[in-house]
N, C-alpha and C positions, 0 to 999 in steps of 0.2 A: 631349600632354594630353588625358586621357581625358574625352571629352564627358559629361555628366550626363544623365539619361534621365529623363524624367517619365513616370510610368505614368498610363494614362488609367483611365476608371471601368470600363471592361470588363476591363482587367487585374488591377485591385485586386480586382474581384469574383472573378475567376477564382482569383486570389494565396490570396483567403479560403476558397474552396472547397476548394482543393487542400490548405491546411493542416487542413482539416475531414475531409480523406482521401476526397473525392467521387473518382469515377473521372474520367479524363480526356473521355472521351465523353461523360459528362453535364456536365463544365464547358464542353466547346465547345458544346453544345445550350444550355445555360442562357445563356451570354454572346453567343451567335448567330455563332460562326467555327467554324472547322475544327478538328479535332484537332492538324493539322501547325501552324496557326497558335498553338496553346497551347503545342506543343513548341517553337517558335520563341522564344515570350516567356520560357521556362524558360533561353533561352541570356542573357536580359537580366538584368545584375548585380542591378539594383534590384528586379528580380521576384523573383527567389531571395532577395535579401536579407529582402523583404517576408514571402516565405512563411517562410524561416528564424524571424523575429522572431515571426509569430504563432504558429508551432509552440512557440516556447519559451514565448511568453506562456500558451499551452495547458497545457502541462507544468506552469508554475509554479502556475497555478491548479488543476490536478490535485492536485499534491503538497500544495496548502494545505487543500484538501478532505478528502484523506486523513489529514492531520494532524490536523483537527478531528474527523473520524470516530473516529479511533483512541482520541480522549478519552472518548467518548461509550461505545467498544466496552470499554474497560478498566474504565469503572464499571459496566458491565453485568456483565463477569466478576467483579467484586468482588463486586456484589449477589448473583450466582449461587453465590458460595462459600459462602454464608450460606443457601443452600436448605436445605429440610427433606428432599428428597430426597437422599440420600445419595450416590447415583450423579452426580447433576448437581454437587453440592458437589465432590467428587472430580475430576471432569472439568474443573470451573471452576478447582480448585487447580493441577491439572496444567498447565493451558494459563496460568496466571498464573506459574507457576513457569519453565516453558519460555521463555515469551515475554521474561522479566525477566533471562535470561542463568543461571539455576541449572542446575548439572548435573544431568543425569537420575540419580535413586538408582536403586541396585541392590537388588535382592529380597533380603532376606535371611532365611531359614528359621530359625524359633527351634523348637527340640524341645517336644513338648509337658512333659516333663519340668521344662525350664527354665520355661515359660509358668506350669506349675502352681504351681512353687516360689516363684514371686513374685520370681525374681530379676530380672525386667523392671522396670527404675525409670524408663525413659523413655516418657511419656505420648504417643502419635501425635499428638495435638493439639498439645503442647507444643514436639515437635520440629518440627512444620511452622512454627509461630510463631518458633521459633528461627532457623530456616531462612531466614525472611523477614526477618527483624531482624538477619542477618549471621552466623549460625551458630552450632553447639552449643560449650559450653565443656568 
């Protein structure tokens, strides 16, 4: 039968520091033990489980923070699409399309004769709006 080990205050503090990415030398100095002792603690299943759990908690918190930030970033990009500066508006529109999975558009050269003849019937702004809405008919 495996014996349950209870971590003491120094081990818990060391595990927290390790999960935060503090280097072994600093952990040992902070909790008042040698590095060798901290390395031995790493062989205790309860210590490694605590470090793993703390790392998982940190990663979950980081993902939640990034998800919240993504909403703010998306709103900012949408606002920039309406910019009076056409370069900023175009860059924001390209970013929006790229990030929402739309394929990159291929550049199509239109001859001056076609452009002058008025045979171009698709307004670029309308084409962009149609792409965002689900495609051109």
